[in-house]
N, C-alpha and C positions, 0 to 999 in steps of 0.2 A: 740697817741700824747698827753698823759697826763704824768706829772712827777710822780715819785714814792714818792716824798716828798722833805724835806730839805736834802741836801747832807752834807754840812759842813758850818761853819762860820769861817772866818779868821779875826783875830784882831791884834792889835799892843801892844807890851810890850817894855819897856825900860830896863828891867832887866830879862833876861832869867832864871837866877838861882832862883830868888825869885818867878818868874812865875811858874817854874817847881815845886818848893816846894808847892805852893798853890794848884795847880790843881792835883798833885799826892798825896800829903800828907793830905791836908785839905779836898779837894773835893773827893779824892779817885779814880780819873780817871787814866787810864793807858796811859803812854807815849808809843804810838805805833810806832812812827817814829820820830827820831831825825835826821833832815836833814837841808838843807839850802834853802834859797829863790833862786829858780832856775834862776830868773832874776837878782839877786844881791847876789851872793854866799858868800859874806863876812858876811852875817847875818844869824843867826839861823832861821829855820822854824820848830816849834815844833807842833806835832799832838797829842792831847789827845782824848781818845775815850773809848768805852767799852772794855771788855776783848779781843774781837776779832778784834777790829778796824773796826767795821761794818759801812758801809755808813749810814749816818743819825745820827751818834753818835759823829761825829768829830768836836771838837772845836780846832782851830789851831791859832798859834801866830807867827808873824814875830817879831824878836828882832831888834829894832832901838834904840841903846843906848842913843842917844841924842834927842829922841822924846820929845817934850814939853807936857805940860798938855793940855788935851782936853778941849775946850770950847764947851759945849753941845749946839746943835741947830738943825736946819732943814737940809734937804738933807743928812740924815745920817741913818745908820742902828743903831737904838738907843736902842734896847733892845734884848738880846739873852736869850732864855729860855732853861732850862735843865729839862728833864723829870725824875720824880720818880714815883713809882708804886702806892702809896697810900697817903691819907691824913695823916695817921700816920707818914709817912716818913717826912712830913713837920715839924711835932712836933720834931722829932729827929734832923733835920737840924737846927731848931731854937735854940735848946740847944747846938748843936755843934758849931754853929756860935758864940754864946755868949761865949763859952769856949775859942774859938780861936780869939776873938776880931774882928770878921768880921762885918762890917757895914750892918745892915739889917733893914727891915721894918716889920710891922705886917703881919700875915697870913690873906689874904682876898680872897673873891670870885671874880673871873674875868671870865665873860662869862660862868658861870656854873661850873667853876673849882676852886679848892683851889690853891692859889699861894703864894709865898714868894719871895719878891724882896730883892736883896743884891748886894754888890759891892766887888770886890777884892781890894787890896791895892792901885792899880793904878786908881781906879774909873771905872773899866769896869762894865757896867750896865747889870746885870744878874737877872734872875728870875727862881726859881724852880716852876714847874707846876705839879700838881698831875694828874695821869692817872686813878684815882679811877673810874671816870664815863666816861672814854675815850673809843671810838671805832675808829678803823682805822689802820694806819701804825703801825706795831709792833715795840716795843722798842728793845734794845739790851740786853746783859748780863753784869751786873755790874762786875767790877774787884773785886777780893778778896782783902780786905784791913782790916788790924787790926784796930778795933775801929769803923768800919762802917759795921753793919749787912748787909748781901747781899740784904735782902728785902728792905733796905732803900737806896741802891746805885743808882748812876746816870745811867739811861738807854738810854739816847740819847738826841738829840736836840728837843726842842719844838718850839712853834710859834716864829717867828722873826718879830720884829716891825720896820717898815720903817717910819720915820718922815720926811715930806717934806713940802716945801713952797707952792707947787701947786699940790694938790691931783689929779686933773684931768689928768695931764700928766702921773703920775705913774700908775694911775688906768687904763689908756688906754693900757699901756704896759702889766700890770698884766692880764687884762681880754681879750683884743683883740688879743694880740700877744702870751702870755704865757698860755692863756686858763684857768686861775684860775676862780673859781666860788665864788661869794659873798654868805656867809652863815650866817652872823650876823652883826649887828651894835650895838654900845652902845655910850651913850653920853660922850663927852670929859669932863674931870675934870676941864678944863679951860673955863671960861665964854666966849661966843662969838665965839667959835671954832666949826667946823663941827663935826658931829658924826665920831667916829672911826669905821673903816670897817674891817671885818675879811674875808679873802679869803682862799679857800681851793683847793687842787689839788689831783688827784689820789684817793686813798682809803680814804683820809681825816684823821681827827683826829689831835692830837697835833703835830705829826711829819710831817705834810703836810700843815701848815698854815702860811700865811703872814698877818700881821696886818698893815693897812695903817692909819697913823695919819697925818692930815694936821694941821700945826701950822703957823699962820700968825703973831704971837706975839714974835717970836724968830729970832735971827740972824742966818745966815748960820753957821753950825758947823765948828769949826777949829779942825781938827783931830790931834791926838797925842797919847801918851800912854793912854790906856783905851778906845780907839775908835775901831770901826770895819771897816775893809777894804772892805770886800765883803761877800755876802751870795751866796752859791751854791745850785743848784737844781739838783735832781737825775734823771738820765736816766739809762736804763739797760746796754747799750753797745754802741759801736762806730757806729753801724748801726743806732740806734735810735738818737744818737747825730748828725749824718749826716742829718737825716730828719729834725731835729730842725734847723740846719744851713740853709737848703734849705728854711724852713719857714721864718726864719729871713730875708733872702735875698729877698724873695717874698714880705714880709711886709715892705721892705725898712728900716730895722733896721740894722744899722752898727754893725759889730761884728769882733772879732779878727781872725776868721778862726780857724781851728783845731790846738790845742796846745797839744803836748804829754807831760804830767806831769809824765810819767812812771808808777806811782801808779794808775792813772786814766787819761782819756782824757778829754779835756776841750774846751769850747768856752766862750768868755767873751763879754758882752754887757754893755753899759752904758745908763741908762735911761735919760730922759730930765731934771731931777732934779740932775743929777750927780752921782746917785747911781751905783755901780758896781755890776752886777749880773753875776754869772758864771753858766754854765750848765756842769755837770760833770758825767762821767760814774761810775758805781759801781765797775768796775774792771780795771786792774788786781788785785789790792789790795796791802796791806802793807807787806804781806808775800812773795812778789815776789822776794825780794833780801836778805832776812834773815829769819831764822827759826821763826815760830810762837812763840815759847817759849821765844825767846830772842829779839823780836821786840822792838826797841827803846833803846836798851842798848848801841849800837855803832853808830857812825856817818854813816848814809847811804847817798850815793850819786847816782844820776841817772847816767847811763853809759856815757852820754856826758860830765859829770864833773869829772869822775873817774880819768882821767889823771892829773887833777889839785888837787888831794887829799892833797898832802903835802903842797901846797901853801894855800889851803882853811883851813886846820886844823891849820896852823900856825897863822891864823888871828882870830881864835875862842877861847874863854876861855872855858876850860873844865867844863862840867856840871855834869858828872856822869850819871848813867842810869835812875834815878828817879823811879826805880821799888820798 
């Protein structure tokens, strides 16, 4: 009953075409699945990952064309990290971001690792984290991309930061229900705020950490383009997912029940600060309905939406493959 790490992070974009360009051409990630939001199939759901679409490497986006600007605040998934192999990779990305006009901060050490914070054009809050001193969950295999040496490519998701108004409520869920272990604390950069706490699960390392930040000086976040909808945690298979559902029920944690997402199985919970957390299986995977070599090139629909393909495609603007 330990998670394998972070499974994916799902965020919001107002412009799928620009989003596709940034994450495939600037960041060099692979579009492994071009599909739709299964609960609202008039909008795209784009999955970016490593070359193989490995669980733990997936950053996904729902397109909501009229989404407003995010007002950053509490009760939010406030920072998503992406892993690179070495400190040298951060130097490469600093130069690449300058070349492409990407908003970025200085490279600094955070909890013993070199990091580089940056934002995409919609204000999505992101950070590269170096695995040079990391031990734990293995990263993925970067996509081959002209202009990005493979040794500097994105290898997966790193620590995900949760910013909340009441840290005790989310701490209870993370520790008592989800069985994460506290491994570190560090002082808040804001005077008068509690220490930031780092929690780990499974094998640990950058691919298996949640960071909890309590802020009493901020309003509640107003989500929009550039905000994160949910973070998902990895389990091996449906049997293990069922065990977690039993645990959630025993602990009186309300949950969605099993939801078949076709590429993986899921259950969703909401913590007392309003954060959405998903538990998702590693399989069946993105090559279930299209060849590995051409994943992401065509619009993929789960079987229960296939009969509506013509209607769904008529409502979507063509994007191209992004390969």
